[in-house]
BAGU-765359 format. One record per residue (C-alpha): residue number from 1; residue in three letters; x, y, z. Coordinates in pm, whole numbers, plus 32768, in hexadecimal, padded with zeros to 4 digits. Example, Ala and Ser with C-alpha at 12.3 -4.5 7.8 and 13.67 -1.06 7.14 Angstrom:
REM BAGU-765359
<num=1; residu=ALA; px=84CE; py=7E3E; pz=830C>
<num=2; residu=SER; px=8557; py=7F96; pz=82CA>
***
This chain:
REM BAGU-765359
<num=1; residu=MET; px=7FFD; py=7FF0; pz=8004>
<num=2; residu=ARG; px=8093; py=8150; pz=7FAD>
<num=3; residu=ILE; px=7FE4; py=82A2; pz=802C>
<num=4; residu=ASN; px=8049; py=83EF; pz=7F6A>
<num=5; residu=PRO; px=8055; py=84D9; pz=8085>
<num=6; residu=SER; px=8045; py=8616; pz=7F9B>
<num=7; residu=ILE; px=7EF6; py=85A8; pz=7F2C>
<num=8; residu=CYS; px=7E5E; py=850D; pz=8064>
<num=9; residu=CYS; px=7D43; py=85D2; pz=80F8>
<num=10; residu=VAL; px=7D63; py=852B; pz=822F>
<num=11; residu=CYS; px=7BE4; py=84F1; pz=8245>
<num=12; residu=GLY; px=7C04; py=83A6; pz=82F5>
<num=13; residu=GLY; px=7B04; py=82FB; pz=8218>
<num=14; residu=CYS; px=7BE4; py=81E4; pz=81B0>
<num=15; residu=VAL; px=7C32; py=8195; pz=8319>
<num=16; residu=GLY; px=7AE2; py=813F; pz=8359>
<num=17; residu=VAL; px=7AC6; py=805E; pz=8216>
<num=18; residu=CYS; px=7BF0; py=7F9F; pz=826D>
<num=19; residu=PRO; px=7B90; py=7E2B; pz=82C5>
<num=20; residu=ALA; px=7CDD; py=7DCC; pz=835F>
<num=21; residu=ASN; px=7CFA; py=7F20; pz=8425>
<num=22; residu=ALA; px=7E44; py=7F6A; pz=8367>
<num=23; residu=LEU; px=7DFE; py=80E3; pz=835C>
<num=24; residu=THR; px=7E1D; py=81D2; pz=8467>
<num=25; residu=LEU; px=7E41; py=8361; pz=8488>
<num=26; residu=HIS; px=7F5C; py=83E9; pz=854B>
<num=27; residu=ASP; px=7FD2; py=8567; pz=8560>
<num=28; residu=ASN; px=7F04; py=85AA; pz=843C>
<num=29; residu=PHE; px=7F94; py=8493; pz=8359>
<num=30; residu=LEU; px=7EE8; py=8362; pz=82D4>
<num=31; residu=VAL; px=7FDE; py=8241; pz=833E>
<num=32; residu=CYS; px=7FBF; py=80D7; pz=82BF>
<num=33; residu=ASP; px=8032; py=7FBD; pz=8362>
<num=34; residu=GLN; px=80C9; py=7ECE; pz=8253>
<num=35; residu=LYS; px=80B0; py=7D91; pz=8320>
<num=36; residu=LYS; px=7F37; py=7DA1; pz=8377>
<num=37; residu=CYS; px=7EC5; py=7E0C; pz=81FF>
<num=38; residu=VAL; px=7E4F; py=7D1D; pz=8133>
<num=39; residu=GLU; px=7E4D; py=7DE4; pz=7FFB>
<num=40; residu=CYS; px=7CE5; py=7DC7; pz=7FBC>
<num=41; residu=GLY; px=7CD6; py=7F14; pz=7F13>
<num=42; residu=LEU; px=7B89; py=7FAC; pz=7FDF>
<num=43; residu=CYS; px=7C50; py=80D2; pz=8037>
<num=44; residu=VAL; px=7CCF; py=8110; pz=7F06>
<num=45; residu=SER; px=7B65; py=810F; pz=7E4E>
<num=46; residu=PHE; px=7AD3; py=81EE; pz=7F7B>
<num=47; residu=CYS; px=7BF4; py=82F6; pz=7F84>
<num=48; residu=PRO; px=7B44; py=8430; pz=7EE6>
<num=49; residu=VAL; px=7CA2; py=84CF; pz=7E67>
<num=50; residu=GLY; px=7D3F; py=83AE; pz=7DF4>
<num=51; residu=ALA; px=7E82; py=839B; pz=7EFE>
<num=52; residu=LEU; px=7E72; py=8213; pz=7F24>
<num=53; residu=LYS; px=7EEB; py=8126; pz=7E42>
<num=54; residu=VAL; px=7F1B; py=7F8F; pz=7E8D>
<num=55; residu=GLU; px=808A; py=7F37; pz=7DFF>
<num=56; residu=GLY; px=8084; py=7E64; pz=7CCF>
<num=57; residu=LYS; px=7F30; py=7EDA; pz=7C78>
<num=58; residu=LYS; px=7EC5; py=7FDA; pz=7BA4>
***
C-alpha cells in the first residue's frame, strides 16, 4: 500500500472501510501498517482524492 501524502486530504474515510484495521490517522497523517494490510483495495476505491494505491495493482 502506498499513500501519497501530498494528495491525501486526511478525511479518515479509508480508515473506516479497512477490514484489516491497517490504516490509522496519526498527527494529521495517514499511516498504513503493511503487516496488517491485505491489499483488498477498498480504501483505494473509497479515497475521494486518489491518494492511495495498492502496490502491484493499477
